[in-house]
N, C-alpha and C positions, 0 to 999 in steps of 0.2 A: 670362455666360458665352456665350458665342461659340456656332450652331451648329455651326462647326468644330471646336471645342474639345469638343462635347458626344458629336459624332458620336466623335473622339479619346476620350478618356473609356469611351464606349462599347466600341468594337473593342478598346480594353486591354482592360478586363472580360472581355471577350467571350475575348480570348484567353489570361486567366490561369486562365476558368474551363475549359477547351478541355484546355490543358495538366497542369495540378493533377489528380489524382485524386481518388474521392473519399472521404469518413469512412470509408465503410463496406470501401473495400478498404485501405486503409493501417490500422485495427484490424485486418482479417484476414492482414494480413504480421507484423502484431507476434505478435498467437497462431501465427503459425505461429514469430516469430523462435523465441515461447517455449515450445514444444513441444518445436523441435530442440534447446535446451540445457536440458531438464527432467530430460534422464538424467546431465546433469553435479548435481552437489550438495555441499553447502558449509558448516561451520564459523564462525563470529565469534566475535567480542566486540562485545554492545552498551552502550552507555553514555547513563545516562537523567539528564535534568532537566528540577525538574520546580516550576515556580513559583506560587501564588497571586495572585489581586489583593489589595492590602491596603485597597482600599476605597477610597481615596485619588489614583487614576491609575496610582500603581504596583505594584510585585511586589515581593513575598517567598517567599525560598528554603525549599520544603519539605521537598523532599531528594532525594539524589543514589543510581544507583542502578548496581551493571555487574552485567552476564550474560556469562556463557559460555554462547554457541547451539552447540550439539553436536545429533549425531543418535540419536536414545535407536528403537530399533525400525523403523530407515525413516524417522523422521518428526523434523521440530526439537523442539529441547525447550531455554530459555530457565531457564537453572540460577544463581541468582543467587550471585555469588565477593563482592561488597563491598557497603556500604549506607554512606554517605556517603563515601566514600574510607576504610574501615577493616571489616575482614576482619571475619567473622558471627562475632557470641557464640555461647555453647552451644547455648540455646532458638531458636535463629532456624536453627545448623546443622544441629539434628537438623530441623525443618518441611520442611527444604531436603534433605535427604536421606530424610525417608519420604512427601514428595511425586514426590521421581523415582521411587523403590521402586514409587509407587500406579502412577502411568501407567508406568510400563516394563509391571509384571501386564495392564492397561489393554487396553495396544496389546497384547499378544502373544496375550491374548483376542481381540481386537478381530479381529484374525490369524489366528484359527482359526476365529471363525462367520463364516458367511455374511450376517449384516446389517451389512454396511461403509456407513459415514457417506455420505450422498449426500452430493456436493461440489459446486463451477461446478468443471467438467473445467482451466479453465486461469486457476483466477482470475478477479480483476476483467476483466484483460481482454478475456475472453469476455466477462464480463455489457455489455458494450455493446451486444455484435450481442443479444442477446437483449429487453431489459430498458430502453434507451436509445431513444432519438431524437437522431441526429447529425449532426455539421451542421461541415465543414469550413469553419473561420474564420479562415485566413487562414494566415501566416509569420512566423516570431519567431525569435533567437538567442534558447537561454537553454544553460546553465552552456556556454558557448563553441560550441554545436553549430547548427547550422541544422534548422530540426524545422516540422512540420506542427502545428497548433495544431486541434486538434478539442475541440467545444462538445457535450453530452451535457445532455440533460433526458428524468429518465423519463415513460415512456412514457402518454399518458392514455387508462384503460380499461383496461388493462392489470394483471391478475390475480396474485400472481406465487405461485411453488408452494412456497416452502418459506420459514424464515424467515431463509437468508442471501440473498436474495431481497428479500423487505420491505425487510428492514436497509439495502438499498444502494440501492434506488429512495427512499428518504428522503432522498436527496440531491442535489442537481448535480453535475454533474463535466466540469473540464475535463483536456484532457489534451496532451501536446506529444511529440513521437511523433517522433526521427532520422530527418531525409530516409538518411541513407546506410545506416544498420545497420536501418532498420525498429524499435527496439528505442522503448522508453515511458522519456520521457529525466524528466517529471517530468509529477507528474499533481495534483492542487486536488480534495478533497472539501469542497463547501460545502453543509452540510446544512438542509433547508426545514421540517423537522414536529420533534417529536419522536424520537426513536430511542434505545430504551435507557440512558432516564434523561438525551442530552444533546441540548439546547437547541437551535432554527434558530438560526445564526448558528453555533455549532460550525464551524471550519474546520482541514482536515486536509492539510497539503503534503507528498508524497513526494518527494523525490530521487533515480537514479538513476545508475552510472555503470556503463562496460566493466570488469571485474575478469575475467581471465586469458580467461575461454572464452565469460563471458557478462555480460550487465548486471545490475547489483544493484543492490539498495539502500541507500543511503550518507548517507541523514538522514532523519529525519519528524518534522515538530514537529504538534504537534496546539493550538490554539486553543481551549481549550473553557471551554460555559458548560454545569455538570451538577446538575441541578436531582435529589436522590433523595428532600426531602417538600416538604412545602410550606412549610414554613421552613427548610429544607437546601437550600442553592444555594451555588457553588464554582464560580468562574473563575479560569482558569490559563491555564500553558501547557507542555506536553507537550514536550521534545526528546531526539530519539533518534540518534545517532550511530552506527556500521556500520563495524566496522573489523577490517582483521587479519583479512580473510575466506583463509580456507584449504580447498582439494575437497577433499571424503572422498570417499579409498579403504577401497572394502568390502572388502575382502582382509584389509587392514593390523589393522581392527577384529571379526576375526574368529578368536575360541577355540577350539582345540579340543577336541570335546568328553569 
């Protein structure tokens, strides 16, 4: 490469760097977008299909499940409604109903308690600012949208305060942020070290799309390697599709005392 071409390449790179936002500013914008829309709640239907490795390079179906994701005492709750495409049998239905009642009671008790669960305030996106070193890795077209690509590595020497932080820091994360809307379009987590039985190489891919008032998850694919015991290991793929989002209206859910 001639000296002139080298200078041209260097100046082009400098211009791109000057005109592009920082990774932190992109993440901060996404957090703000999430907070602005967080007051709007949705219910939806979720379809799950899991396949396992057959040990010969192929896959064999494990099960399919369909859930209604509803609001229960102010939080979402996944209620199983179909198993392998069929209505639940009596025994399973009783278990589902019992779990719903138990969860409702626990959440009511929790609301009365001053010892509420400690959470990440805006979930996974805000985790990036505290737990990861973030780098802007360029621009890409994802799901038909112009995005900023941000690569995030767990901070070296950082000690997580709670279990959720420790779990998050077991993975490397890549996130694509919509240039126009500022929201997350796609996120991929790659497990680097064992975490809750999941082995290194496990990969979770989440895709989001604009639905009504905000960006919502429309698909999740987990390519997993799980080790339950020294001789029990399962490799497979778990696919989720979220559809039929409906805005949850608090007023319509209230029943007169």
